[in-house]
N, C-alpha and C positions, 0 to 999 in steps of 0.2 A: 323212497327206496327201502325195501325190507331187507334187513341184514340176514345172512344165512346163519343157520344153527344146526346142531346135531340133535335129532329128536331124542336120542338116548339120554340127553341131559335133563329132560323135563322133570323126572321124578327127583333127581338129585337137586335141581334148582328149588323145587318145593321144599325139600328137606332143609336146604340152606336158609330159606326164608323163615322157617320155624325155629332154626337154631342159630340165629344171628349172634355175633359176638356182642359183648357189652358196648364196645365202641361203635359197631355198626348200628345197634339199636339207638344209641345216643344221637348219632348223626341223622338217622332216619326219622325218629320220632320228634326230635327237638329242632330239626331244620328242614330236611329234604321233603318229608311227607306233606308239609303244608306250604312248600315253596310255590310261588305263583306259576312257574314253568314246570311242567310235568317231569318227574323223575321216576324211574323204575328201580326196584331193588332186585338183586340176584337175577340179572337178565342174561339170557343166552345170546352169545355172539360167536359165530364160527364154532370152534370146539371148546370154547371157554364159557364160564359163567362169571360175569363181572359183578362187582359189589353193587354199584349204582350206575345208571345210564340215563342220560338226558338226550332224547332224539333231537329236540329243537336246537340244541347247541352242539350236537355231535360230540358229546362229552362222556367220558367214562371216569368215574371216581373209584379208586381202589384204596382200601385200608390195609396196611401191611403190619402184621404181627411179627414177633421175633423170628419166626421161621423163615422170613423173607431176607434175612441178612447174611446167610451163608453165600459163598461164592457161587455155588450151584443154583441156589434160589434166585440170586441176582441175575444170573445168566438166563434162567427160565423166564423171569419177569421181563427182562429186556426183549427176549424173543416174542413174548406175548404182546408187549407194547408195539413192536414192529408189525405184527400181524394186524392188530387193531387199527394201527395207523394206515394200513392199506385200505381200510374201509373209510378213510378220511375222518377218523375219530381222534380226538385228543385225549390223552390219559393224564389225569392228575393223581399222583400217589401221595398219600399221607400215612405216617406211622400211627399206630395205636397211641403212642405217647403224644403225638400232635393233638389227637382228639382229646386225650386226658388233660393235657396241660395248656393247649392253645386253641381251644374249641372255637372261640369267636374269630380268630385269625383264619382258621380253616374255612369257616363259613364265609368269611369275607373274600377269600381267594376264589371259592366256588362261585359266589355271587358275582364277583367282577368278571370272571370268565364267561358266565352265562349271559350277562348283560352285554358284553362286548361281542358275543357271537350269536345273538338272536335278533330278529327284526322287531 
């Protein structure tokens, strides 16, 4: 099943790939890019661009910087998660601090989820 997306996000998605945050680059280049199950970065789903997406595990991985911790941003993230879940996707959220301080644990959580949800 191909997930829907808005074509207007294509250029923005490409820009985001070129301007990944330090934490996104760390997770991508030091774990996900070489992971045995395919992950995509800055993938379009519905009207959103998710940080990382694994089709085989129906998994979205989001990294949240400080801007995600206001009440308004939390509500927007919750709404976004509910929409993504309508496509039978599971969303794992990690803070940038998790990437900086607990990188191995983040990778272990992602790895365990993928192994439990792929054939």
